Structures are given as C-alpha cells and as structure tokens.
N, C-alpha and C positions, 0 to 999 in steps of 0.2 A: 840355177844352172847346176846344183848339184843334181838335185831330185830330175833335170832332165838326162844329164849322164846315168842317173841310175834307171832308168827308163830303158836308157839305148842300149844297156846291156841286162837287160831283162832277160831275153833271149838266152842267155847262158846257163842264168838263174834253172828256166825250163828246162832246158836240157841236163841239169841234177850237177852240171861242171862248177862247186861254188869257187872251189880253187882259182879254176882259171877266170873268175867274175870278179873274185877280189884282186889276183892279178892284174888285171884291165883297167877293174877301176881304180888303183892304186899307180897304175901309167897315165893314170886321165888326174890324179891329184886327189885322186876322195882315198881317204885312209879307211882303216875298217872301222876306227872312232868314229868317223861321220855316220859311216851306214849304219851303225849301232844307234844314233842320234836319230837318223832319220828311222828308223825299223821300231824305237821304242815311239815315237811319236805316232807312226801310223797303227801301232798297237792302241795307244792310249786315243787313239779318234775313233778304233774298231771298236773300243769297250764304251764310248761315250755313243758311238749310233745303236749298239747294243741295248743300252740303256734304253733309249728312246722306242727303240724297237719294243722293247717287251712291256713299255709303259704303253705302249699304243694298243699292243696285244692284251693288255689286261681289260684298257677299259673299250676295247671291240669284246672280250668276252662278258662284261658286265654291259654291255649293251643288248647282247643275245639273251642272258638270264635275267636282267631286271626288267629291261624296257617292254611293255607289253605292247601288243599290236605289230604291224606290217606284216611283210614279206618272209616266213621264216625261212624259205627256203635262200632267201638274197641275203638275210643275215646269218647263215651258215655259208655262204659262199665268203662272203667278208671276213668271217672266221679263220676260215680255212686259208685263205691268201693270209692273214696274220701270222700263222701259223708257220707258213711254208717261207716268209719274208724273217721269220724268227731263226726258223731252222738256217738260212742263209746268213744270216747274223751272226750263230754260234760258229757256223764253219768259217767265216771271216776271223771272227777271233780269237779259233786254235790255229789259223793258220799263220796269223801276225806272232805267234806266239812261239810258234817255230821256226820262224825267220827270227826272230831276234835272240833266241835259243844256239842258230847254228854260226852268225856272224859273231857272238859272246865268245862262243865256244873256238873260234879262229884268231880273234882279239887277244884272248887270255894267254891259246898257246905258244902265238906270234912274241906275248910280251913276254911269258916265262923263258922262250928261246934267246932270247936278245939279251936275257937277264946274263950270260953266260960271258956276252962278248964284252962284257966293262971289262977296262982296266983299273978304273979306277974305284974303291972299294968303296967309298963314302957316296958316290953318284949311283953305283950299285944300290945302296942299303936306300937309297932313299927310290929310286925306282920300287925297287923291291917292296917297299912300303907301300906307295903309290898303289902300287898292283893288288896289293891284298884289301885294300880300301877301296879301292874301284871294284875289286868280285866281291867284296860284302854287300857292297850296296844293288850290284846288281842282283845278288839274290836274293835281297829283302825285294828288289822288285819282282822278278820273275816267280817269288813266291805270290805275291799278291795277285799277281795277271791270274796264277791259276789256280790260285784259291776263288778269284772270280767266274773263272770257265770251271770250277766245278761246280758251281752254284746253278748253272744255265740248264742241266741235264735234268733234274726235278723239275722246273717251270714245263720243259720243253715235252716229261713225260705227262704231267699234267693235261696241255693243252692237248696234245697226239691224242687221247684218253677220251677228249671231251670231242674232238673232231669227229674221231672217230665213230664214238656214241651218235650224234648228230646225224652224221651221212645215213646211217640204218634207222634211225627213231623221228624224222624230223613233225614233231607232232608238240603239243602243248604240256603234254604229259613229259617228255623228254627235257622237254626247255625246265622243269620246275623239277625234276630228279636233278639236273646240276645245279641248282642254286646255292644248295649246300659245297657244293666244290669253290664258290668264287673263293671264299675266305681261305679254303688253301691254298690257291693260286696266287692272291693278295700275297699270303703271309710268304710264300715264295719269291715272287718279285721283290717286296719290298726287301728283303734277306739279300737277292742279287744285287740290286742298283744300290745299295750300301758298300758292297763286297767289289761293287765294281767303282766304284767314287772313290774307294780306298788305294786302289791299284790306279788309276788315275791319279790320283793325288801322288802317289808313288811314283808315276812316272814322269811329270812334271818337276817333279826334285831330282830327281837320277836326270834329268836332260841341264836340269841346270847346272846341276854340278860338274857334269860330264864338260858342258861347254867353258867351264870356268877353268876349268882345269888344261883343257885347250888352248 
C-alpha cells in the first residue's frame, strides 16, 4: 500500500515540488522516514542490478575478444547493447542516490526543527541523540553508495573506448588488439562489484536499524 501511494504521488516529484510531495505523503500517513526506507531499498536494488549488468558486460566483452569464430558484427552489436544497458544502469544508480539524499535532507531538517518544540529536556536530549546517531549511520550509507557509484565511470570508460574502436575496426586484428584490455576491464569490474556489495550490505543494515527505531 505504501509503495502504491508513493507511485500515485510521483507526478509531484517530476514537477520538482518535493515539499508538496512530502506534504501529500504525510497526509496519507506516510512519513519521511518511511519514504527514506523505500528509497534506500530502491537504491540498494539499483546497485544490485548494476552489479549484474556490469558482470554481464564483462562476460560479453570476454566473448568478443577471447572466443574465436562467429559473426564479428553480431558480436559487436551484442557488446554495444551491453554498453548501452550499462550506461542506463549507471544513470539509475545515480538518480536513486540523489533521491535518497533529497528525502534524507528533508527528514533531518524537519527533525532538527522539531527539537525546538520540546518542553521536556530529557525527551529533547534523547531525540537529539537519536538524530545524531541516525545522521551518522546515514552518512556512512551514502558514502558507501557514492564510493560504489564513482567506480562505475572507469568501467564505462573502458567499455566505451572498446565499443568505439570496434565500430570502426571490425576485424580480427582489432579483436586481437583489444585482448590486452580485458584484464584491465576485469579488474575495474571486480573493484566495482566489491564496492557495490559493501554499499548493498550497508543499505540493508541501515534499513534494519531505521525500521527497528520506527
């Protein structure tokens, strides 16, 4: 039900009216904390999908440079499609991170503001302590996600260069020339997948802690 409400209010986000979006969700009983959980889960899923996509792209590249025979043009077309899918996956990872940052900023701003409304000093102190802890956990999460996202461009850069090279040099000699780049690409992909797994694990931990607090 909560995800249905999120989808129903998506047009407000597209219009760039985040405050109106959060207000509408609040009236529907869905708070910024709930939205943050959903967006972190979406961000985690996008990184999981990106892991698989870049793994597939590496395998496709290997099939082009290491497997003999076959139609070179078809192999190039398949690699080009993997590259385009990888670009789309990278874009989704970036957008999901931005969405997480937006709602987190709104949540912490609201939380800070509401601390001033307390009349009970002990409750205020407890809430302030919880805010500081949650904010620290969030910073760890977003740093992990951004570290993973920053690993994407080196992979895309290698793929882009190889796809462009093959586009204009579609012959066995060109394939042989690209063979040495496989290890570089493999190393970049391995680093990317490791960084993404750390981000995925951190997202799972953050969601569990936030849900436990709720």
